[in-house]
C-alpha positions as CSV (number, residue, x, y, z in Angstrom):
1,M,138.7,-68.1,32.3
2,D,141.6,-69.3,33.3
3,T,144.5,-67.4,35.6
4,E,147.4,-66.7,32.9
5,T,144.4,-65.3,30.9
6,L,143.4,-63.2,33.5
7,I,146.9,-61.9,34.3
8,R,147.0,-61.3,30.5
9,A,144.3,-59.2,29.9
10,R,145.3,-56.6,33.6
11,F,149.2,-56.6,33.2
12,G,149.4,-57.2,28.7
13,A,152.0,-59.7,30.0
14,L,152.5,-62.3,32.4
15,P,155.1,-60.5,34.8
16,F,154.8,-63.6,37.3
17,T,154.0,-67.2,37.1
18,P,150.4,-67.3,39.0
19,P,149.5,-70.7,40.6
20,A,146.9,-73.0,38.0
21,D,144.8,-73.0,40.4
22,I,143.1,-70.1,42.1
23,P,139.7,-69.0,43.9
24,A,137.2,-68.3,42.4
25,G,136.9,-64.7,44.6
26,L,140.4,-64.4,43.1
27,A,139.4,-64.6,39.9
28,L,136.6,-62.1,40.4
29,L,139.6,-59.1,41.3
30,L,141.1,-60.3,38.8
31,D,138.6,-59.3,36.3
32,R,136.3,-56.6,37.2
33,R,135.6,-54.0,34.6
34,V,133.7,-51.3,35.2
35,T,130.0,-50.6,33.9
36,R,128.7,-47.9,31.8
37,A,126.2,-49.6,30.4
38,Y,123.2,-50.4,32.1
39,R,119.7,-52.6,31.9
40,P,116.7,-51.3,32.8
41,D,115.7,-54.2,35.1
42,P,115.9,-52.4,39.3
43,V,118.1,-54.1,41.4
44,P,115.8,-56.1,44.2
45,E,115.7,-54.0,47.8
46,A,117.2,-57.2,49.1
47,L,120.4,-57.9,47.0
48,L,120.9,-54.4,47.2
49,D,121.1,-54.4,50.8
50,L,123.2,-57.4,50.6
51,V,125.6,-55.1,48.4
52,L,125.7,-52.6,50.9
53,A,126.0,-55.8,54.5
54,G,129.3,-55.9,51.5
55,A,130.8,-52.5,51.7
56,Q,129.7,-52.1,55.3
57,S,132.1,-55.9,55.7
58,A,135.5,-53.2,54.9
59,P,137.9,-52.4,57.4
60,A,137.7,-49.4,59.6
61,K,140.6,-47.3,61.1
62,S,140.3,-48.4,64.4
63,D,136.6,-49.2,63.7
64,L,135.7,-45.6,64.3
65,Q,133.7,-46.7,60.7
66,Q,133.9,-42.8,59.7
67,F,132.1,-43.4,56.8
68,S,128.8,-43.1,55.1
69,I,126.5,-44.0,52.1
70,L,123.3,-42.3,50.1
71,V,121.3,-44.3,47.8
72,T,119.3,-43.1,45.7
73,R,116.9,-45.0,42.8
74,D,114.9,-41.0,42.0
75,A,115.6,-41.5,38.3
76,A,115.9,-37.7,37.8
77,K,118.0,-37.2,40.8
78,I,120.1,-39.1,39.1
79,A,119.6,-36.7,35.8
80,Q,120.5,-33.9,37.5
81,V,124.2,-35.4,38.9
82,A,124.8,-37.2,35.6
83,D,123.7,-33.8,33.2
84,A,126.5,-31.6,35.8
85,I,129.1,-33.3,34.7
86,G,128.2,-32.8,31.8
87,T,130.5,-36.1,30.5
88,M,128.8,-38.7,31.5
89,P,125.1,-39.8,30.2
90,W,124.9,-42.8,30.7
91,I,125.2,-42.7,34.7
92,K,121.3,-42.0,33.7
93,Q,121.0,-45.6,32.2
94,A,121.7,-46.7,36.1
95,P,119.1,-47.5,38.3
96,V,121.1,-46.8,41.0
97,L,123.2,-44.3,42.2
98,L,125.8,-44.6,45.7
99,L,127.3,-41.6,47.2
100,F,129.9,-42.2,49.3
101,C,131.0,-40.0,52.1
102,G,133.4,-39.4,54.5
103,D,131.5,-38.7,57.8
104,I,132.9,-36.8,60.8
105,R,130.2,-35.8,61.7
106,R,128.8,-39.1,63.7
107,G,131.7,-39.7,65.1
108,R,131.2,-36.1,66.7
109,Q,128.1,-36.9,67.9
110,V,129.0,-40.3,69.9
111,C,132.0,-37.9,72.1
112,A,128.6,-35.9,72.5
113,A,126.7,-38.4,73.4
114,Q,129.1,-40.1,76.0
115,G,129.6,-36.5,77.2
116,R,133.3,-36.4,75.3
117,A,135.1,-33.3,73.5
118,H,135.6,-34.2,70.1
119,A,139.7,-33.2,70.1
120,N,140.4,-34.6,66.0
121,D,139.1,-32.2,63.7
122,S,142.4,-32.7,61.9
123,I,143.0,-33.6,59.0
124,D,144.3,-37.1,60.1
125,T,140.5,-37.0,60.7
126,F,140.2,-36.6,57.2
127,L,141.8,-38.8,56.0
128,N,141.2,-40.9,58.3
129,A,137.5,-40.8,57.3
130,S,138.2,-40.9,53.4
131,A,140.2,-43.7,53.7
132,D,137.0,-45.7,55.4
133,A,134.6,-44.6,52.2
134,A,137.3,-45.4,50.3
135,L,137.5,-49.2,51.2
136,A,133.9,-49.3,51.9
137,M,133.4,-48.1,48.5
138,G,136.5,-50.8,46.9
139,F,134.2,-53.5,49.3
140,C,131.0,-53.0,47.5
141,I,131.9,-53.1,43.5
142,M,133.6,-56.5,44.7
143,A,130.4,-57.4,46.6
144,A,128.5,-56.2,43.2
145,E,130.3,-58.5,41.0
146,A,129.8,-61.0,42.8
147,A,126.3,-60.5,43.3
148,G,126.2,-60.2,38.7
149,L,126.2,-55.9,38.6
150,G,128.2,-53.5,37.4
151,T,129.5,-50.8,39.1
152,C,131.4,-47.9,37.8
153,P,133.0,-44.5,40.3
154,I,132.0,-41.4,39.2
155,S,134.7,-39.0,41.4
156,Y,133.4,-35.8,39.7
157,V,130.5,-36.1,42.1
158,R,133.5,-33.5,44.1
159,N,133.1,-31.5,40.6
160,N,129.5,-29.8,41.8
161,L,129.9,-29.9,45.3
162,A,126.4,-27.2,46.0
163,L,124.0,-29.2,43.9
164,V,125.6,-32.4,45.5
165,Q,125.2,-31.0,48.7
166,G,121.8,-30.2,48.5
167,L,120.4,-33.3,46.7
168,F,121.6,-36.0,49.1
169,G,121.1,-33.3,51.9
170,L,125.0,-33.8,53.6
171,P,125.1,-32.0,57.3
172,E,128.1,-31.0,58.2
173,G,131.0,-33.0,59.2
174,V,130.3,-35.0,56.2
175,F,131.6,-35.1,52.3
176,P,131.6,-36.7,49.3
177,L,133.9,-39.3,48.3
178,A,132.7,-40.8,44.7
179,G,130.3,-41.8,43.3
180,L,129.2,-45.4,42.0
181,T,126.4,-46.6,39.6
182,L,125.0,-50.2,40.4
183,G,123.0,-52.0,38.0
184,F,122.7,-55.1,35.8
185,P,125.1,-54.7,32.8
186,A,124.1,-54.2,29.1
187,K,127.4,-54.6,28.4
188,R,130.9,-54.7,30.4
189,N,134.3,-52.8,29.1
190,E,137.1,-54.9,28.2
191,T,139.4,-55.6,31.0
192,S,141.8,-51.9,32.0
193,P,145.4,-53.1,31.6
194,R,147.6,-51.5,35.1
195,L,150.6,-50.8,35.1
196,P,152.9,-53.4,34.9
197,P,153.5,-54.8,38.9
198,S,157.5,-53.9,38.5
199,V,156.8,-49.7,38.7
200,V,153.8,-50.3,41.9
201,V,155.1,-52.8,44.0
202,H,158.4,-51.6,45.6
203,R,159.9,-54.2,47.8
204,E,161.6,-53.7,51.0
205,T,162.3,-50.2,49.7
206,Y,161.1,-48.0,47.1
207,D,162.4,-48.0,44.2
208,D,160.7,-45.9,40.4
209,S,164.2,-46.5,38.8
210,G,162.6,-48.7,35.7
211,L,159.4,-46.4,35.4
212,A,160.6,-44.1,32.4
213,A,161.3,-47.4,30.8
214,A,158.6,-49.1,31.4
215,L,156.3,-46.6,30.1
216,P,156.2,-47.1,26.8
217,A,155.3,-50.7,26.5
218,Y,152.6,-49.8,28.9
219,D,151.4,-46.5,26.8
220,A,151.2,-49.2,23.7
221,L,149.0,-51.8,25.5
222,R,146.2,-48.9,26.2
223,P,144.2,-47.3,23.0
224,P,144.9,-43.9,22.4
225,G,142.3,-41.6,24.6
226,K,140.5,-39.2,24.7
227,P,142.8,-35.9,25.4
228,R,142.6,-34.1,28.8
229,Y,142.2,-30.6,29.3
230,P,142.2,-30.0,25.5
231,E,141.1,-26.0,26.6
232,V,144.2,-26.1,27.9
233,H,146.5,-28.2,26.3
234,G,145.4,-27.7,22.7
235,P,143.3,-30.6,20.7
236,K,145.1,-33.8,19.7
237,P,143.0,-35.4,16.8
238,E,144.5,-38.8,17.0
239,G,144.2,-38.7,20.3
240,C,146.6,-39.2,23.8
241,T,148.9,-41.7,25.3
242,W,148.0,-43.0,29.4
243,S,151.1,-41.1,30.3
244,E,150.2,-38.0,27.9
245,N,147.3,-38.4,29.1
246,A,148.5,-38.3,33.1
247,A,150.4,-36.0,33.2
248,R,147.6,-33.1,31.0
249,Q,145.6,-34.1,33.9
250,L,147.6,-33.5,36.7
251,S,149.2,-30.3,35.8
252,V,146.0,-28.4,35.5
253,P,144.1,-27.8,39.4
254,E,142.0,-29.6,39.8
255,R,138.8,-28.9,42.8
256,A,141.2,-26.5,44.2
257,N,137.3,-25.2,46.1
258,F,137.3,-28.4,47.7
259,R,139.0,-27.5,50.8
260,A,137.2,-23.8,51.3
261,W,134.0,-26.3,50.9
262,L,134.7,-28.7,53.8
263,A,135.4,-25.4,56.1
264,T,131.7,-24.0,54.7
265,R,130.9,-27.8,56.5
266,G,132.6,-28.0,59.6
267,I,135.7,-29.4,58.4
268,N,139.1,-27.6,58.9
269,L,142.3,-29.6,57.3
270,G,144.5,-28.2,60.6
């Protein structure tokens, strides 16, 4: 697929003129898609290890590497996660489920081993650990794509904290960021259009004055979506635009128990 086709698929237009030839790795990034249908073929252990090595190649704040990745191939355990979520039965098709976690525990243990007190149990450390885990997941996604595998991030694992804590044996100081299904694709989703760069990329200073004007055209790129929170905002049989669904979702408090759960796990956001 040529570069212009990749750009048009991502933005619904050609918002800039790309170079005629781009590296294969960059083309892979532009063509990234989620996978929600998997073949039953197992992922070879050596290939999985290689993809996980790609995840660990992500940058980390101050080289502290405050994340952990939990791996399960247990179909029953994966099914428990899918059943708890309730709206994503396709998760059960995935031969591998990864759980990306922020890990503050390891730093505490390193400090103890060096005879020093860990003095950074703070919201900044929580943010750094979250960023480390997110970067690792992003690198994992691209490593998987390069290896011919498909993935889909699952933030809904944070809706079922007690279940995830129990299934994966998460100790104090370790918290889930997101799950990631992984396997050989039975099919790939279509490219998901993104907001125009003019809305997301700010040069020299932040300027969102063009947002309102850009949204109608962007909404027109997206097929009508399943309405978010119909029990709160009411059903809409014809579906919702992207901006309407974003507003529906963002106007309902989500995962309000997360902070309290973190406190029970020794993570106080002070």
